[in-house]
PDB file as gemmi writes it, atoms N, CA and C in Angstrom:
CRYST1    1.000    1.000    1.000  90.00  90.00  90.00 P 1                      
ATOM      1  N   MET A   1      31.992 -31.431  18.010  1.00  0.00           N  
ATOM      2  CA  MET A   1      32.452 -30.289  17.240  1.00  0.00           C  
ATOM      3  C   MET A   1      32.583 -29.078  18.142  1.00  0.00           C  
ATOM      4  N   SER A   2      33.563 -28.289  17.857  1.00  0.00           N  
ATOM      5  CA  SER A   2      33.745 -27.077  18.638  1.00  0.00           C  
ATOM      6  C   SER A   2      32.821 -25.989  18.118  1.00  0.00           C  
ATOM      7  N   SER A   3      32.590 -24.956  18.930  1.00  0.00           N  
ATOM      8  CA  SER A   3      31.717 -23.865  18.510  1.00  0.00           C  
ATOM      9  C   SER A   3      32.338 -23.086  17.352  1.00  0.00           C  
ATOM     10  N   GLN A   4      33.654 -23.099  17.201  1.00  0.00           N  
ATOM     11  CA  GLN A   4      34.321 -22.430  16.078  1.00  0.00           C  
ATOM     12  C   GLN A   4      33.948 -23.098  14.761  1.00  0.00           C  
ATOM     13  N   ALA A   5      33.845 -24.399  14.735  1.00  0.00           N  
ATOM     14  CA  ALA A   5      33.554 -25.116  13.500  1.00  0.00           C  
ATOM     15  C   ALA A   5      32.103 -24.926  13.077  1.00  0.00           C  
ATOM     16  N   ILE A   6      31.206 -24.699  14.038  1.00  0.00           N  
ATOM     17  CA  ILE A   6      29.787 -24.564  13.725  1.00  0.00           C  
ATOM     18  C   ILE A   6      29.478 -23.179  13.168  1.00  0.00           C  
ATOM     19  N   ARG A   7      30.193 -22.158  13.579  1.00  0.00           N  
ATOM     20  CA  ARG A   7      29.910 -20.799  13.133  1.00  0.00           C  
ATOM     21  C   ARG A   7      30.048 -20.671  11.623  1.00  0.00           C  
ATOM     22  N   GLN A   8      29.117 -19.927  11.049  1.00  0.00           N  
ATOM     23  CA  GLN A   8      29.183 -19.663   9.611  1.00  0.00           C  
ATOM     24  C   GLN A   8      29.593 -18.224   9.388  1.00  0.00           C  
ATOM     25  N   ARG A   9      30.167 -17.987   8.254  1.00  0.00           N  
ATOM     26  CA  ARG A   9      30.646 -16.661   7.906  1.00  0.00           C  
ATOM     27  C   ARG A   9      29.804 -16.082   6.784  1.00  0.00           C  
ATOM     28  N   CYS A  10      29.783 -14.757   6.715  1.00  0.00           N  
ATOM     29  CA  CYS A  10      29.050 -14.048   5.669  1.00  0.00           C  
ATOM     30  C   CYS A  10      29.654 -14.380   4.311  1.00  0.00           C  
ATOM     31  N   ARG A  11      28.820 -14.560   3.339  1.00  0.00           N  
ATOM     32  CA  ARG A  11      29.286 -14.871   1.990  1.00  0.00           C  
ATOM     33  C   ARG A  11      30.107 -13.716   1.406  1.00  0.00           C  
ATOM     34  N   ASN A  12      29.728 -12.490   1.715  1.00  0.00           N  
ATOM     35  CA  ASN A  12      30.418 -11.315   1.181  1.00  0.00           C  
ATOM     36  C   ASN A  12      31.579 -10.842   2.051  1.00  0.00           C  
ATOM     37  N   HIS A  13      31.515 -11.083   3.349  1.00  0.00           N  
ATOM     38  CA  HIS A  13      32.535 -10.619   4.292  1.00  0.00           C  
ATOM     39  C   HIS A  13      33.014 -11.808   5.116  1.00  0.00           C  
ATOM     40  N   GLU A  14      34.127 -12.392   4.764  1.00  0.00           N  
ATOM     41  CA  GLU A  14      34.641 -13.585   5.449  1.00  0.00           C  
ATOM     42  C   GLU A  14      34.957 -13.332   6.923  1.00  0.00           C  
ATOM     43  N   ALA A  15      35.276 -12.104   7.278  1.00  0.00           N  
ATOM     44  CA  ALA A  15      35.642 -11.802   8.660  1.00  0.00           C  
ATOM     45  C   ALA A  15      34.424 -11.680   9.568  1.00  0.00           C  
ATOM     46  N   ARG A  16      33.240 -11.561   8.997  1.00  0.00           N  
ATOM     47  CA  ARG A  16      32.029 -11.359   9.798  1.00  0.00           C  
ATOM     48  C   ARG A  16      31.243 -12.656   9.940  1.00  0.00           C  
ATOM     49  N   GLU A  17      30.611 -12.762  11.107  1.00  0.00           N  
ATOM     50  CA  GLU A  17      29.771 -13.922  11.374  1.00  0.00           C  
ATOM     51  C   GLU A  17      28.412 -13.732  10.701  1.00  0.00           C  
ATOM     52  N   ALA A  18      27.885 -14.793  10.130  1.00  0.00           N  
ATOM     53  CA  ALA A  18      26.575 -14.732   9.475  1.00  0.00           C  
ATOM     54  C   ALA A  18      25.479 -14.723  10.534  1.00  0.00           C  
ATOM     55  N   VAL A  19      24.457 -13.914  10.298  1.00  0.00           N  
ATOM     56  CA  VAL A  19      23.339 -13.848  11.243  1.00  0.00           C  
ATOM     57  C   VAL A  19      22.077 -14.493  10.683  1.00  0.00           C  
ATOM     58  N   CYS A  20      22.022 -14.639   9.381  1.00  0.00           N  
ATOM     59  CA  CYS A  20      20.838 -15.279   8.804  1.00  0.00           C  
ATOM     60  C   CYS A  20      21.174 -15.896   7.459  1.00  0.00           C  
ATOM     61  N   ARG A  21      20.246 -16.694   7.007  1.00  0.00           N  
ATOM     62  CA  ARG A  21      20.376 -17.342   5.702  1.00  0.00           C  
ATOM     63  C   ARG A  21      19.253 -16.809   4.814  1.00  0.00           C  
ATOM     64  N   CYS A  22      19.592 -16.384   3.617  1.00  0.00           N  
ATOM     65  CA  CYS A  22      18.600 -15.861   2.678  1.00  0.00           C  
ATOM     66  C   CYS A  22      17.650 -16.992   2.277  1.00  0.00           C  
ATOM     67  N   PRO A  23      16.345 -16.798   2.422  1.00  0.00           N  
ATOM     68  CA  PRO A  23      15.402 -17.867   2.077  1.00  0.00           C  
ATOM     69  C   PRO A  23      15.331 -18.144   0.577  1.00  0.00           C  
ATOM     70  N   GLN A  24      15.744 -17.204  -0.247  1.00  0.00           N  
ATOM     71  CA  GLN A  24      15.703 -17.394  -1.697  1.00  0.00           C  
ATOM     72  C   GLN A  24      16.867 -18.244  -2.189  1.00  0.00           C  
ATOM     73  N   CYS A  25      18.098 -17.823  -1.855  1.00  0.00           N  
ATOM     74  CA  CYS A  25      19.284 -18.502  -2.397  1.00  0.00           C  
ATOM     75  C   CYS A  25      19.920 -19.476  -1.419  1.00  0.00           C  
ATOM     76  N   GLY A  26      19.611 -19.356  -0.129  1.00  0.00           N  
ATOM     77  CA  GLY A  26      20.147 -20.279   0.863  1.00  0.00           C  
ATOM     78  C   GLY A  26      21.535 -19.922   1.364  1.00  0.00           C  
ATOM     79  N   GLU A  27      22.105 -18.822   0.945  1.00  0.00           N  
ATOM     80  CA  GLU A  27      23.431 -18.392   1.384  1.00  0.00           C  
ATOM     81  C   GLU A  27      23.327 -17.667   2.723  1.00  0.00           C  
ATOM     82  N   SER A  28      24.437 -17.693   3.491  1.00  0.00           N  
ATOM     83  CA  SER A  28      24.489 -17.025   4.787  1.00  0.00           C  
ATOM     84  C   SER A  28      25.089 -15.636   4.627  1.00  0.00           C  
ATOM     85  N   PHE A  29      24.537 -14.661   5.407  1.00  0.00           N  
ATOM     86  CA  PHE A  29      24.974 -13.275   5.298  1.00  0.00           C  
ATOM     87  C   PHE A  29      25.028 -12.619   6.664  1.00  0.00           C  
ATOM     88  N   CYS A  30      25.826 -11.546   6.763  1.00  0.00           N  
ATOM     89  CA  CYS A  30      25.895 -10.756   7.992  1.00  0.00           C  
ATOM     90  C   CYS A  30      24.741  -9.748   7.999  1.00  0.00           C  
ATOM     91  N   ARG A  31      24.642  -8.966   9.066  1.00  0.00           N  
ATOM     92  CA  ARG A  31      23.525  -8.015   9.205  1.00  0.00           C  
ATOM     93  C   ARG A  31      23.529  -6.941   8.132  1.00  0.00           C  
ATOM     94  N   GLU A  32      24.683  -6.543   7.673  1.00  0.00           N  
ATOM     95  CA  GLU A  32      24.770  -5.476   6.687  1.00  0.00           C  
ATOM     96  C   GLU A  32      24.422  -5.945   5.275  1.00  0.00           C  
ATOM     97  N   CYS A  33      24.430  -7.234   5.050  1.00  0.00           N  
ATOM     98  CA  CYS A  33      24.210  -7.760   3.696  1.00  0.00           C  
ATOM     99  C   CYS A  33      22.773  -8.192   3.435  1.00  0.00           C  
ATOM    100  N   VAL A  34      21.900  -8.069   4.418  1.00  0.00           N  
ATOM    101  CA  VAL A  34      20.509  -8.475   4.226  1.00  0.00           C  
ATOM    102  C   VAL A  34      19.586  -7.284   4.448  1.00  0.00           C  
ATOM    103  N   THR A  35      18.426  -7.350   3.825  1.00  0.00           N  
ATOM    104  CA  THR A  35      17.411  -6.308   3.953  1.00  0.00           C  
ATOM    105  C   THR A  35      16.071  -6.977   4.204  1.00  0.00           C  
ATOM    106  N   GLU A  36      15.273  -6.370   5.065  1.00  0.00           N  
ATOM    107  CA  GLU A  36      13.944  -6.913   5.325  1.00  0.00           C  
ATOM    108  C   GLU A  36      13.014  -6.542   4.178  1.00  0.00           C  
ATOM    109  N   HIS A  37      12.335  -7.533   3.639  1.00  0.00           N  
ATOM    110  CA  HIS A  37      11.392  -7.328   2.543  1.00  0.00           C  
ATOM    111  C   HIS A  37      10.227  -8.276   2.745  1.00  0.00           C  
ATOM    112  N   GLU A  38       9.031  -7.706   2.943  1.00  0.00           N  
ATOM    113  CA  GLU A  38       7.809  -8.488   3.163  1.00  0.00           C  
ATOM    114  C   GLU A  38       8.010  -9.523   4.271  1.00  0.00           C  
ATOM    115  N   ALA A  39       8.504  -9.044   5.417  1.00  0.00           N  
ATOM    116  CA  ALA A  39       8.694  -9.848   6.623  1.00  0.00           C  
ATOM    117  C   ALA A  39       9.735 -10.954   6.451  1.00  0.00           C  
ATOM    118  N   ARG A  40      10.631 -10.833   5.484  1.00  0.00           N  
ATOM    119  CA  ARG A  40      11.730 -11.789   5.300  1.00  0.00           C  
ATOM    120  C   ARG A  40      13.029 -11.017   5.126  1.00  0.00           C  
ATOM    121  N   LEU A  41      14.123 -11.612   5.535  1.00  0.00           N  
ATOM    122  CA  LEU A  41      15.441 -11.023   5.316  1.00  0.00           C  
ATOM    123  C   LEU A  41      16.025 -11.605   4.042  1.00  0.00           C  
ATOM    124  N   LEU A  42      16.258 -10.747   3.035  1.00  0.00           N  
ATOM    125  CA  LEU A  42      16.780 -11.187   1.746  1.00  0.00           C  
ATOM    126  C   LEU A  42      18.127 -10.536   1.472  1.00  0.00           C  
ATOM    127  N   CYS A  43      18.979 -11.246   0.722  1.00  0.00           N  
ATOM    128  CA  CYS A  43      20.252 -10.662   0.311  1.00  0.00           C  
ATOM    129  C   CYS A  43      20.009  -9.696  -0.852  1.00  0.00           C  
ATOM    130  N   ALA A  44      21.004  -8.882  -1.161  1.00  0.00           N  
ATOM    131  CA  ALA A  44      20.860  -7.856  -2.198  1.00  0.00           C  
ATOM    132  C   ALA A  44      20.574  -8.476  -3.566  1.00  0.00           C  
ATOM    133  N   GLY A  45      21.230  -9.573  -3.883  1.00  0.00           N  
ATOM    134  CA  GLY A  45      21.022 -10.224  -5.186  1.00  0.00           C  
ATOM    135  C   GLY A  45      19.596 -10.728  -5.372  1.00  0.00           C  
ATOM    136  N   CYS A  46      19.075 -11.370  -4.362  1.00  0.00           N  
ATOM    137  CA  CYS A  46      17.699 -11.881  -4.449  1.00  0.00           C  
ATOM    138  C   CYS A  46      16.691 -10.741  -4.452  1.00  0.00           C  
ATOM    139  N   LEU A  47      16.988  -9.685  -3.711  1.00  0.00           N  
ATOM    140  CA  LEU A  47      16.102  -8.522  -3.694  1.00  0.00           C  
ATOM    141  C   LEU A  47      16.042  -7.869  -5.073  1.00  0.00           C  
ATOM    142  N   LYS A  48      17.179  -7.801  -5.763  1.00  0.00           N  
ATOM    143  CA  LYS A  48      17.210  -7.256  -7.126  1.00  0.00           C  
ATOM    144  C   LYS A  48      16.414  -8.132  -8.086  1.00  0.00           C  
ATOM    145  N   MET A  49      16.537  -9.458  -7.949  1.00  0.00           N  
ATOM    146  CA  MET A  49      15.776 -10.362  -8.825  1.00  0.00           C  
ATOM    147  C   MET A  49      14.282 -10.194  -8.605  1.00  0.00           C  
ATOM    148  N   LEU A  50      13.857 -10.052  -7.356  1.00  0.00           N  
ATOM    149  CA  LEU A  50      12.433  -9.841  -7.074  1.00  0.00           C  
ATOM    150  C   LEU A  50      11.950  -8.519  -7.649  1.00  0.00           C  
ATOM    151  N   ALA A  51      12.776  -7.480  -7.555  1.00  0.00           N  
ATOM    152  CA  ALA A  51      12.398  -6.172  -8.093  1.00  0.00           C  
ATOM    153  C   ALA A  51      12.252  -6.235  -9.608  1.00  0.00           C  
ATOM    154  N   ARG A  52      13.166  -6.931 -10.277  1.00  0.00           N  
ATOM    155  CA  ARG A  52      13.064  -7.072 -11.740  1.00  0.00           C  
ATOM    156  C   ARG A  52      11.821  -7.867 -12.130  1.00  0.00           C  
ATOM    157  N   ALA A  53      11.522  -8.901 -11.382  1.00  0.00           N  
ATOM    158  CA  ALA A  53      10.334  -9.711 -11.676  1.00  0.00           C  
ATOM    159  C   ALA A  53       9.064  -8.898 -11.489  1.00  0.00           C  
ATOM    160  N   ARG A  54       9.048  -8.036 -10.477  1.00  0.00           N  
ATOM    161  CA  ARG A  54       7.865  -7.199 -10.246  1.00  0.00           C  
ATOM    162  C   ARG A  54       7.729  -6.114 -11.288  1.00  0.00           C  
ATOM    163  N   GLU A  55       8.843  -5.624 -11.810  1.00  0.00           N  
ATOM    164  CA  GLU A  55       8.779  -4.601 -12.850  1.00  0.00           C  
ATOM    165  C   GLU A  55       8.202  -5.176 -14.135  1.00  0.00           C  
ATOM    166  N   ALA A  56       8.441  -6.440 -14.397  1.00  0.00           N  
ATOM    167  CA  ALA A  56       7.956  -7.071 -15.628  1.00  0.00           C  
ATOM    168  C   ALA A  56       6.468  -7.390 -15.549  1.00  0.00           C  
ATOM    169  N   THR A  57       5.954  -7.765 -14.395  1.00  0.00           N  
ATOM    170  CA  THR A  57       4.557  -8.173 -14.284  1.00  0.00           C  
ATOM    171  C   THR A  57       3.553  -7.032 -14.198  1.00  0.00           C  
ATOM    172  N   PRO A  58       3.868  -5.866 -13.625  1.00  0.00           N  
ATOM    173  CA  PRO A  58       2.836  -4.841 -13.510  1.00  0.00           C  
ATOM    174  C   PRO A  58       2.327  -4.303 -14.840  1.00  0.00           C  
ATOM    175  N   ALA A  59       3.010  -4.538 -15.933  1.00  0.00           N  
ATOM    176  CA  ALA A  59       2.514  -4.048 -17.222  1.00  0.00           C  
ATOM    177  C   ALA A  59       1.148  -4.659 -17.519  1.00  0.00           C  
ATOM    178  N   LYS A  60       1.012  -5.937 -17.285  1.00  0.00           N  
ATOM    179  CA  LYS A  60      -0.279  -6.595 -17.505  1.00  0.00           C  
ATOM    180  C   LYS A  60      -1.290  -6.176 -16.453  1.00  0.00           C  
ATOM    181  N   ALA A  61      -0.862  -6.156 -15.210  1.00  0.00           N  
ATOM    182  CA  ALA A  61      -1.771  -5.787 -14.128  1.00  0.00           C  
ATOM    183  C   ALA A  61      -2.151  -4.311 -14.221  1.00  0.00           C  
ATOM    184  N   GLY A  62      -1.254  -3.469 -14.713  1.00  0.00           N  
ATOM    185  CA  GLY A  62      -1.532  -2.041 -14.834  1.00  0.00           C  
ATOM    186  C   GLY A  62      -2.652  -1.758 -15.807  1.00  0.00           C  
ATOM    187  N   VAL A  63      -2.693  -2.492 -16.909  1.00  0.00           N  
ATOM    188  CA  VAL A  63      -3.764  -2.320 -17.889  1.00  0.00           C  
ATOM    189  C   VAL A  63      -5.095  -2.698 -17.264  1.00  0.00           C  
ATOM    190  N   LEU A  64      -5.110  -3.802 -16.531  1.00  0.00           N  
ATOM    191  CA  LEU A  64      -6.356  -4.226 -15.881  1.00  0.00           C  
ATOM    192  C   LEU A  64      -6.794  -3.222 -14.827  1.00  0.00           C  
ATOM    193  N   ARG A  65      -5.832  -2.655 -14.090  1.00  0.00           N  
ATOM    194  CA  ARG A  65      -6.187  -1.668 -13.073  1.00  0.00           C  
ATOM    195  C   ARG A  65      -6.747  -0.406 -13.701  1.00  0.00           C  
ATOM    196  N   ARG A  66      -6.240  -0.031 -14.872  1.00  0.00           N  
ATOM    197  CA  ARG A  66      -6.762   1.166 -15.531  1.00  0.00           C  
ATOM    198  C   ARG A  66      -8.128   0.904 -16.148  1.00  0.00           C  
ATOM    199  N   LEU A  67      -8.383  -0.316 -16.590  1.00  0.00           N  
ATOM    200  CA  LEU A  67      -9.665  -0.637 -17.218  1.00  0.00           C  
ATOM    201  C   LEU A  67     -10.751  -0.976 -16.199  1.00  0.00           C  
ATOM    202  N   ALA A  68     -10.378  -1.351 -15.006  1.00  0.00           N  
ATOM    203  CA  ALA A  68     -11.362  -1.761 -13.998  1.00  0.00           C  
ATOM    204  C   ALA A  68     -12.388  -0.677 -13.692  1.00  0.00           C  
ATOM    205  N   PRO A  69     -12.008   0.579 -13.452  1.00  0.00           N  
ATOM    206  CA  PRO A  69     -13.034   1.596 -13.172  1.00  0.00           C  
ATOM    207  C   PRO A  69     -13.993   1.801 -14.345  1.00  0.00           C  
ATOM    208  N   ALA A  70     -13.474   1.774 -15.562  1.00  0.00           N  
ATOM    209  CA  ALA A  70     -14.345   1.941 -16.725  1.00  0.00           C  
ATOM    210  C   ALA A  70     -15.306   0.764 -16.850  1.00  0.00           C  
ATOM    211  N   ALA A  71     -14.803  -0.440 -16.609  1.00  0.00           N  
ATOM    212  CA  ALA A  71     -15.655  -1.622 -16.689  1.00  0.00           C  
ATOM    213  C   ALA A  71     -16.722  -1.600 -15.599  1.00  0.00           C  
ATOM    214  N   MET A  72     -16.352  -1.166 -14.407  1.00  0.00           N  
ATOM    215  CA  MET A  72     -17.329  -1.087 -13.319  1.00  0.00           C  
ATOM    216  C   MET A  72     -18.385  -0.023 -13.612  1.00  0.00           C  
ATOM    217  N   THR A  73     -17.964   1.096 -14.180  1.00  0.00           N  
ATOM    218  CA  THR A  73     -18.918   2.147 -14.546  1.00  0.00           C  
ATOM    219  C   THR A  73     -19.893   1.642 -15.597  1.00  0.00           C  
ATOM    220  N   LEU A  74     -19.365   0.985 -16.608  1.00  0.00           N  
ATOM    221  CA  LEU A  74     -20.216   0.426 -17.658  1.00  0.00           C  
ATOM    222  C   LEU A  74     -21.182  -0.613 -17.090  1.00  0.00           C  
ATOM    223  N   ALA A  75     -20.689  -1.472 -16.217  1.00  0.00           N  
ATOM    224  CA  ALA A  75     -21.557  -2.477 -15.597  1.00  0.00           C  
ATOM    225  C   ALA A  75     -22.654  -1.803 -14.764  1.00  0.00           C  
ATOM    226  N   GLY A  76     -22.313  -0.736 -14.044  1.00  0.00           N  
ATOM    227  CA  GLY A  76     -23.314  -0.008 -13.264  1.00  0.00           C  
ATOM    228  C   GLY A  76     -24.385   0.614 -14.142  1.00  0.00           C  
ATOM    229  N   ILE A  77     -23.959   1.183 -15.270  1.00  0.00           N  
ATOM    230  CA  ILE A  77     -24.927   1.789 -16.196  1.00  0.00           C  
ATOM    231  C   ILE A  77     -25.853   0.725 -16.772  1.00  0.00           C  
ATOM    232  N   VAL A  78     -25.299  -0.410 -17.153  1.00  0.00           N  
ATOM    233  CA  VAL A  78     -26.127  -1.497 -17.713  1.00  0.00           C  
ATOM    234  C   VAL A  78     -27.111  -2.013 -16.670  1.00  0.00           C  
ATOM    235  N   ILE A  79     -26.654  -2.194 -15.450  1.00  0.00           N  
ATOM    236  CA  ILE A  79     -27.554  -2.686 -14.388  1.00  0.00           C  
ATOM    237  C   ILE A  79     -28.650  -1.663 -14.102  1.00  0.00           C  
ATOM    238  N   ALA A  80     -28.287  -0.383 -14.042  1.00  0.00           N  
ATOM    239  CA  ALA A  80     -29.302   0.655 -13.807  1.00  0.00           C  
ATOM    240  C   ALA A  80     -30.314   0.678 -14.944  1.00  0.00           C  
ATOM    241  N   TRP A  81     -29.848   0.564 -16.175  1.00  0.00           N  
ATOM    242  CA  TRP A  81     -30.748   0.543 -17.327  1.00  0.00           C  
ATOM    243  C   TRP A  81     -31.706  -0.644 -17.230  1.00  0.00           C  
ATOM    244  N   LEU A  82     -31.178  -1.823 -16.882  1.00  0.00           N  
ATOM    245  CA  LEU A  82     -32.039  -3.003 -16.756  1.00  0.00           C  
ATOM    246  C   LEU A  82     -33.088  -2.814 -15.663  1.00  0.00           C  
ATOM    247  N   VAL A  83     -32.701  -2.225 -14.538  1.00  0.00           N  
ATOM    248  CA  VAL A  83     -33.658  -2.009 -13.448  1.00  0.00           C  
ATOM    249  C   VAL A  83     -34.750  -1.048 -13.885  1.00  0.00           C  
ATOM    250  N   PHE A  84     -34.359   0.084 -14.481  1.00  0.00           N  
ATOM    251  CA  PHE A  84     -35.362   1.060 -14.907  1.00  0.00           C  
ATOM    252  C   PHE A  84     -36.214   0.518 -16.057  1.00  0.00           C  
ATOM    253  N   PHE A  85     -35.621  -0.223 -16.960  1.00  0.00           N  
ATOM    254  CA  PHE A  85     -36.388  -0.818 -18.056  1.00  0.00           C  
ATOM    255  C   PHE A  85     -37.422  -1.791 -17.510  1.00  0.00           C  
ATOM    256  N   GLY A  86     -36.981  -2.636 -16.574  1.00  0.00           N  
ATOM    257  CA  GLY A  86     -37.926  -3.587 -15.961  1.00  0.00           C  
ATOM    258  C   GLY A  86     -39.040  -2.883 -15.213  1.00  0.00           C  
ATOM    259  N   ALA A  87     -38.712  -1.818 -14.490  1.00  0.00           N  
ATOM    260  CA  ALA A  87     -39.736  -1.071 -13.758  1.00  0.00           C  
ATOM    261  C   ALA A  87     -40.719  -0.424 -14.728  1.00  0.00           C  
ATOM    262  N   ALA A  88     -40.219   0.147 -15.808  1.00  0.00           N  
ATOM    263  CA  ALA A  88     -41.096   0.794 -16.797  1.00  0.00           C  
ATOM    264  C   ALA A  88     -41.995  -0.244 -17.463  1.00  0.00           C  
ATOM    265  N   GLU A  89     -41.430  -1.380 -17.819  1.00  0.00           N  
ATOM    266  CA  GLU A  89     -42.248  -2.444 -18.425  1.00  0.00           C  
ATOM    267  C   GLU A  89     -43.342  -2.899 -17.461  1.00  0.00           C  
ATOM    268  N   GLY A  90     -42.997  -3.018 -16.194  1.00  0.00           N  
ATOM    269  CA  GLY A  90     -43.992  -3.409 -15.192  1.00  0.00           C  
ATOM    270  C   GLY A  90     -45.095  -2.376 -15.064  1.00  0.00           C  
ATOM    271  N   LEU A  91     -44.739  -1.100 -15.037  1.00  0.00           N  
ATOM    272  CA  LEU A  91     -45.738  -0.038 -14.955  1.00  0.00           C  
ATOM    273  C   LEU A  91     -46.627  -0.016 -16.191  1.00  0.00           C  
ATOM    274  N   LEU A  92     -46.031  -0.186 -17.373  1.00  0.00           N  
ATOM    275  CA  LEU A  92     -46.835  -0.215 -18.606  1.00  0.00           C  
ATOM    276  C   LEU A  92     -47.790  -1.401 -18.614  1.00  0.00           C  
ATOM    277  N   THR A  93     -47.318  -2.542 -18.158  1.00  0.00           N  
ATOM    278  CA  THR A  93     -48.179  -3.729 -18.105  1.00  0.00           C  
ATOM    279  C   THR A  93     -49.339  -3.492 -17.141  1.00  0.00           C  
ATOM    280  N   MET A  94     -49.044  -2.894 -15.997  1.00  0.00           N  
ATOM    281  CA  MET A  94     -50.115  -2.605 -15.034  1.00  0.00           C  
ATOM    282  C   MET A  94     -51.097  -1.596 -15.601  1.00  0.00           C  
ATOM    283  N   ALA A  95     -50.621  -0.598 -16.335  1.00  0.00           N  
ATOM    284  CA  ALA A  95     -51.506   0.413 -16.921  1.00  0.00           C  
ATOM    285  C   ALA A  95     -52.390  -0.208 -17.986  1.00  0.00           C  
ATOM    286  N   VAL A  96     -51.838  -1.074 -18.813  1.00  0.00           N  
ATOM    287  CA  VAL A  96     -52.636  -1.730 -19.860  1.00  0.00           C  
ATOM    288  C   VAL A  96     -53.706  -2.607 -19.230  1.00  0.00           C  
ATOM    289  N   ARG A  97     -53.350  -3.353 -18.194  1.00  0.00           N  
ATOM    290  CA  ARG A  97     -54.335  -4.210 -17.531  1.00  0.00           C  
ATOM    291  C   ARG A  97     -55.430  -3.370 -16.876  1.00  0.00           C  
ATOM    292  N   ALA A  98     -55.053  -2.273 -16.265  1.00  0.00           N  
ATOM    293  CA  ALA A  98     -56.051  -1.399 -15.628  1.00  0.00           C  
ATOM    294  C   ALA A  98     -56.976  -0.803 -16.675  1.00  0.00           C  
ATOM    295  N   GLU A  99     -56.422  -0.432 -17.842  1.00  0.00           N  
ATOM    296  CA  GLU A  99     -57.239   0.146 -18.912  1.00  0.00           C  
ATOM    297  C   GLU A  99     -58.221  -0.911 -19.443  1.00  0.00           C  
ATOM    298  N   ARG A 100     -57.729  -2.134 -19.633  1.00  0.00           N  
ATOM    299  CA  ARG A 100     -58.613  -3.216 -20.126  1.00  0.00           C  
ATOM    300  C   ARG A 100     -59.731  -3.467 -19.124  1.00  0.00           C  
ATOM    301  N   THR A 101     -59.385  -3.467 -17.849  1.00  0.00           N  
ATOM    302  CA  THR A 101     -60.402  -3.704 -16.829  1.00  0.00           C  
ATOM    303  C   THR A 101     -61.407  -2.565 -16.812  1.00  0.00           C  
ATOM    304  N   ALA A 102     -60.978  -1.350 -17.010  1.00  0.00           N  
ATOM    305  CA  ALA A 102     -61.871  -0.199 -17.019  1.00  0.00           C  
ATOM    306  C   ALA A 102     -62.815  -0.279 -18.224  1.00  0.00           C  
ATOM    307  N   TRP A 103     -62.323  -0.698 -19.384  1.00  0.00           N  
ATOM    308  CA  TRP A 103     -63.169  -0.817 -20.567  1.00  0.00           C  
ATOM    309  C   TRP A 103     -64.194  -1.909 -20.413  1.00  0.00           C  
ATOM    310  N   ARG A 104     -63.804  -2.992 -19.737  1.00  0.00           N  
ATOM    311  CA  ARG A 104     -64.740  -4.096 -19.536  1.00  0.00           C  
ATOM    312  C   ARG A 104     -65.872  -3.695 -18.584  1.00  0.00           C  
ATOM    313  N   ASN A 105     -65.557  -2.908 -17.608  1.00  0.00           N  
ATOM    314  CA  ASN A 105     -66.550  -2.517 -16.613  1.00  0.00           C  
ATOM    315  C   ASN A 105     -67.463  -1.403 -17.109  1.00  0.00           C  
ATOM    316  N   HIS A 106     -67.076  -0.736 -18.169  1.00  0.00           N  
ATOM    317  CA  HIS A 106     -67.907   0.350 -18.704  1.00  0.00           C  
ATOM    318  C   HIS A 106     -69.004  -0.192 -19.508  1.00  0.00           C  
TER     319      HIS A 106                                                      
END                                                                             
């Protein structure tokens, strides 16, 4: 085969030689028709589809991101309460035992 037959052309511009193939759709494009996105070269159509897909998913993730600080704060308060409650119970138990021992020795 000759080198002319092997060369591929841009899907959008027949006069231009293709420099890469979009990993999403598999079509060949020239340098002006691709954009780098997350370390990959994507065509405009695939980039738009990814943007639409990302716009639809953050609604669920956004709620979780807004609730995460409140949930962490609540968890911190509960853990602190448990620690202080346990410490107080331990101190009360030690005080009661010390009082019983003092009464026995009197």
